[in-house]
C-alpha positions in Angstrom: 141.1 151.1 89.8 137.4 151.1 90.4 135.6 149.4 93.3 133.0 146.7 92.5 129.6 147.9 93.7 126.9 145.1 93.8 123.7 145.8 92.1 120.7 146.7 94.4 118.2 145.8 91.7 116.0 143.0 93.1 113.7 142.4 90.1 113.7 139.0 88.4 114.0 139.0 84.6 111.5 137.1 82.5 114.3 134.9 81.3 115.3 133.9 84.8 111.7 133.2 85.7 111.2 131.0 82.6 114.3 129.0 83.4 113.1 128.4 86.9 109.6 127.3 85.7 111.2 124.9 83.2 112.9 123.1 86.1 109.9 123.2 88.3 107.5 121.4 85.9 109.4 118.0 86.0 109.7 118.3 89.7 105.9 118.8 90.1 105.2 115.9 87.7 107.4 113.6 89.7 106.0 114.7 93.0 102.4 114.2 91.8 103.2 110.7 90.7 104.5 109.6 94.1 101.3 109.4 96.0 99.9 106.8 93.4 103.0 104.7 93.9 103.0 105.1 97.7 99.4 103.9 97.9 100.1 100.5 96.6 97.9 97.7 97.9 98.8 96.0 101.1 97.1 93.4 103.3 97.2 92.5 106.9 97.0 88.9 108.1 96.3 87.6 111.5 97.1 84.2 112.9 94.6 83.0 115.5 96.9 81.3 118.0 93.9 79.6 119.7 93.1 77.7 116.5 96.6 77.4 115.1 99.4 75.1 116.3 102.7 73.5 115.3 103.4 69.8 115.6 107.0 69.2 116.9 107.3 65.8 115.2 108.9 65.0 111.9 107.7 66.2 109.5 106.9 69.4 111.3 103.1 70.0 110.8 101.5 73.4 110.9 97.8 74.2 111.4 97.3 77.8 110.5 94.1 79.7 111.0 94.8 82.8 108.9 92.5 85.7 108.5 92.9 88.5 105.8 92.2 91.9 107.3 92.5 95.4 106.0 94.2 97.2 108.8 96.5 99.0 106.4 93.7 100.3 104.2 95.2 99.0 100.9 92.6 96.5 99.9 89.0 96.8 98.9 86.2 94.8 100.6 86.0 92.5 97.6 89.8 92.1 96.9 91.2 88.7 96.1 94.4 87.9 98.0 96.5 85.0 96.7 99.1 83.5 99.1 101.7 82.0 96.9 104.1 80.7 99.6 104.6 80.4 103.3 108.2 80.0 104.4 109.2 79.2 108.0 112.0 81.1 109.8 114.5 78.4 108.9 113.9 79.0 105.2 111.8 75.9 104.4 108.7 76.4 102.2 105.6 74.8 103.7 104.1 72.1 101.5 100.7 70.4 101.2 102.1 66.9 101.8 103.9 65.5 104.8 106.7 64.0 102.7 107.3 67.5 101.1 105.2 66.5 98.1 101.9 67.9 96.9 103.3 71.3 96.0 103.7 74.6 97.9 101.0 75.5 100.4 98.9 78.2 98.9 95.5 79.9 99.6 93.1 82.3 98.1 91.1 84.8 100.2 88.1 86.6 98.7 87.0 89.7 100.6 88.3 91.4 103.7 87.6 89.4 106.9 87.8 86.0 105.2 89.6 83.3 107.2 90.9 79.8 106.3 92.4 76.9 108.2 95.5 75.8 106.3 97.4 72.6 107.0 101.0 72.4 105.8 104.3 70.7 106.5 107.8 71.9 106.9 111.3 70.5 107.4 111.8 72.4 110.7 110.0 74.2 113.4 110.6 78.0 113.4 109.6 81.0 115.4 108.1 83.0 112.5 106.5 82.5 109.1 106.9 84.7 106.0 103.9 84.9 103.8 104.3 85.9 100.1 101.0 87.2 98.7 99.5 89.4 96.0 96.3 91.5 96.0 94.1 91.6 92.8 97.1 90.5 90.7 99.4 93.3 91.9 103.2 92.5 92.4 104.1 90.1 95.2 104.7 91.4 98.7 105.7 89.7 102.0 104.5 89.9 105.6 106.1 88.1 108.6 104.0 86.6 111.4 105.0 84.8 114.6 104.6 81.1 114.2 101.9 79.3 116.2 102.8 77.7 119.5 104.3 74.1 119.5 101.9 71.7 121.2 102.1 67.9 121.5 98.3 67.7 120.9 98.5 69.4 117.5 97.2 66.8 115.1 97.9 67.8 111.5 
């Protein structure tokens, strides 16, 4: 019986090299595509609590002074941001009319740093608001902000 003696040859054949390269090309293609996907557009919104408030009456009125900023670096200075809905923490979509008519409260911001005072109505008072938006027609995204303070002098 003969003993097995492992080879000490450390050279790599051309065939082995070609097989490795064939697998590496798709991996490099996928890896190079990832940064483009990861750099999708995003927006930051701020809610000025000094100019915003929540009316505790029924219907629950909201005055929201919202500014579109670019803290995440995903938008251009002339980007158009479309808010398609604002939902309070209780799951109610804010509307334009006090009797839940007039359609969903929406807004369009043009350019970084633009601000708007939005007046909307909800079915409850909640601690946070979820804003659904898109930038320059890109797929919809969401961001959650703390709701403004409830004050008895908030006239909506």
